[in-house]
C-alpha positions as CSV (number, residue, x, y, z in Angstrom):
1,M,-102.1,248.6,63.0
2,T,-105.2,249.0,65.2
3,L,-105.1,248.6,69.0
4,L,-107.1,245.3,68.7
5,S,-104.6,243.9,66.2
6,R,-101.7,244.8,68.4
7,L,-103.4,243.2,71.4
8,F,-104.0,240.0,69.4
9,V,-100.4,239.9,68.2
10,G,-99.2,240.4,71.8
11,L,-101.4,237.6,73.1
12,V,-100.1,235.2,70.4
13,W,-96.5,236.0,71.4
14,I,-97.3,235.3,75.0
15,G,-99.0,232.1,74.1
16,L,-95.9,231.0,72.1
17,A,-93.5,231.9,74.9
18,L,-95.3,230.2,77.8
19,P,-94.5,226.6,76.9
20,H,-90.8,227.5,76.6
21,T,-90.9,229.2,80.0
22,A,-92.4,226.1,81.6
23,A,-89.8,223.9,79.8
24,R,-87.0,226.0,81.2
25,A,-88.5,225.7,84.7
26,E,-88.6,221.9,84.4
27,D,-85.0,221.8,83.1
28,S,-83.7,224.0,85.9
29,L,-85.5,221.9,88.5
30,L,-83.9,218.7,87.1
31,E,-80.5,220.3,86.7
32,G,-80.4,220.9,90.5
33,E,-82.2,217.7,91.5
34,S,-80.6,214.4,92.7
35,L,-81.3,211.4,94.8
36,G,-78.3,211.2,97.1
37,K,-75.4,211.7,94.8
38,I,-77.2,210.4,91.7
39,A,-78.4,212.9,89.1
40,I,-80.1,212.9,85.7
41,G,-77.5,212.8,82.9
42,Q,-74.8,211.5,85.2
43,K,-72.4,209.1,83.4
44,A,-72.6,205.4,84.5
45,E,-68.9,205.4,85.4
46,A,-69.4,208.4,87.7
47,L,-72.1,206.7,89.8
48,P,-71.1,206.3,93.4
49,D,-70.2,202.9,94.7
50,L,-72.7,203.2,97.5
51,L,-75.3,201.4,95.5
52,G,-73.3,198.2,95.0
53,K,-73.8,195.9,92.0
54,A,-76.8,196.4,89.8
55,K,-79.0,193.7,88.3
56,K,-79.0,194.9,84.7
57,G,-81.8,194.4,82.2
58,K,-81.7,194.2,78.5
59,D,-81.0,197.2,76.3
60,T,-84.3,198.2,74.7
61,L,-84.9,200.9,72.1
62,W,-87.5,203.5,73.3
63,G,-89.3,204.8,70.2
64,A,-90.4,208.0,72.0
65,T,-86.9,209.1,72.7
66,G,-84.8,207.1,70.1
67,E,-82.5,206.0,73.0
68,W,-81.4,202.6,74.1
69,V,-82.5,202.2,77.7
70,Q,-81.4,199.6,80.2
71,E,-82.9,199.1,83.7
72,W,-80.4,198.9,86.6
73,K,-81.9,197.5,89.8
74,F,-80.3,197.9,93.2
75,K,-82.9,195.9,95.1
76,K,-81.2,196.0,98.5
77,Q,-81.0,199.8,98.3
78,G,-84.5,200.3,96.9
79,V,-83.2,202.1,93.8
80,T,-83.9,201.5,90.1
81,L,-82.2,203.6,87.4
82,N,-83.1,203.8,83.8
83,M,-79.8,204.2,81.9
84,A,-79.8,205.5,78.4
85,S,-77.4,205.6,75.5
86,G,-77.5,206.6,71.8
87,S,-76.7,203.1,70.6
88,E,-77.3,199.6,71.8
89,G,-74.6,198.7,74.4
90,G,-73.2,202.2,74.2
91,A,-72.0,204.4,77.1
92,K,-74.8,205.1,79.5
93,T,-76.1,208.0,81.4
94,V,-78.9,208.3,84.0
95,L,-82.3,208.9,82.4
96,S,-84.5,208.4,85.4
97,I,-84.3,207.4,89.1
98,T,-87.0,205.5,91.1
99,A,-86.7,205.0,94.8
100,V,-88.9,202.9,97.1
101,S,-88.3,201.4,100.6
102,P,-85.7,200.6,101.9
103,C,-84.0,203.6,100.1
104,K,-82.4,206.0,102.6
105,L,-81.3,208.6,100.0
106,A,-82.8,212.1,100.0
107,T,-83.6,214.5,97.1
108,A,-81.7,217.7,96.8
109,R,-84.4,219.4,99.0
110,G,-84.2,216.7,101.7
111,I,-87.2,214.6,100.9
112,K,-86.9,210.8,101.3
113,I,-89.0,207.7,101.6
114,G,-91.2,208.1,104.7
115,S,-91.3,212.0,104.6
116,S,-94.7,213.4,105.1
117,E,-96.8,215.0,102.4
118,A,-96.6,218.3,104.3
119,E,-92.8,218.1,104.2
120,V,-93.0,217.6,100.4
121,R,-95.3,220.6,100.0
122,E,-93.0,222.7,102.1
123,A,-89.9,221.7,100.1
124,Y,-91.5,221.7,96.6
125,G,-94.7,223.7,96.8
126,K,-93.5,226.6,94.6
127,V,-92.8,224.2,91.7
128,E,-95.9,222.0,92.1
129,A,-97.7,221.1,88.8
130,R,-101.2,221.3,90.3
131,E,-102.9,220.0,87.2
132,D,-100.9,216.7,87.5
133,S,-100.9,216.4,91.3
134,V,-103.6,214.5,93.3
135,P,-103.6,215.4,97.1
136,G,-103.0,212.4,99.2
137,E,-101.8,210.4,96.2
138,T,-99.2,212.1,94.1
139,F,-97.3,215.4,94.1
140,V,-95.6,216.5,90.8
141,A,-92.8,219.0,91.1
142,G,-91.9,220.5,87.8
143,S,-94.0,218.5,85.4
144,I,-94.5,214.9,84.2
145,Y,-92.2,215.8,81.3
146,G,-89.3,216.5,83.6
147,G,-89.5,216.7,87.4
148,V,-89.9,214.8,90.6
149,I,-93.0,212.8,91.3
150,F,-93.8,211.7,94.9
151,T,-96.3,208.9,95.5
152,F,-97.9,208.8,98.9
153,K,-99.3,206.0,101.0
154,D,-101.0,206.9,104.4
155,G,-99.7,210.4,104.1
156,K,-96.0,209.4,103.7
157,V,-93.8,209.2,100.6
158,A,-93.8,205.7,99.4
159,K,-92.1,206.3,96.0
160,I,-89.9,209.0,94.5
161,F,-89.4,209.3,90.7
162,V,-87.0,211.7,89.2
163,G,-87.0,212.3,85.4
164,A,-89.5,212.4,82.6
165,A,-92.6,210.3,83.2
166,A,-94.1,211.2,79.8
167,E,-92.8,212.3,76.4
């Protein structure tokens, strides 16, 4: 095998490995991430009582994931959870978390509604997905396929989303 052929094969292997490395980074970010005591994959019955009673939407089949998803809104707390199950009406786990004002809960790295963009960059800068982030508007930690998305208004966090924003 010529040197050029070996180089080509090596580059192909690197190209195949990079997406898997990125996926592992996203997975590890989500594994350690939470909003207060709420985490992705957490069973419904394990959710802390601090949120109170949810206003629950209808179970809807999401074609992209094949899961049945139900929205649980905790309006007074500023939290909305998408809860997923393998079957309609089945046992649910947390699929995604959205927080807006008046939510007081913080992420695993201490960011909450009202934190500054500079604080977000300090806490999550090493895992920023620059291609998906827009300074002054959104900051994506991990990726849109699994991570934390911060939305800013006037330089402050106005919304926090934890989970997969795209499939």
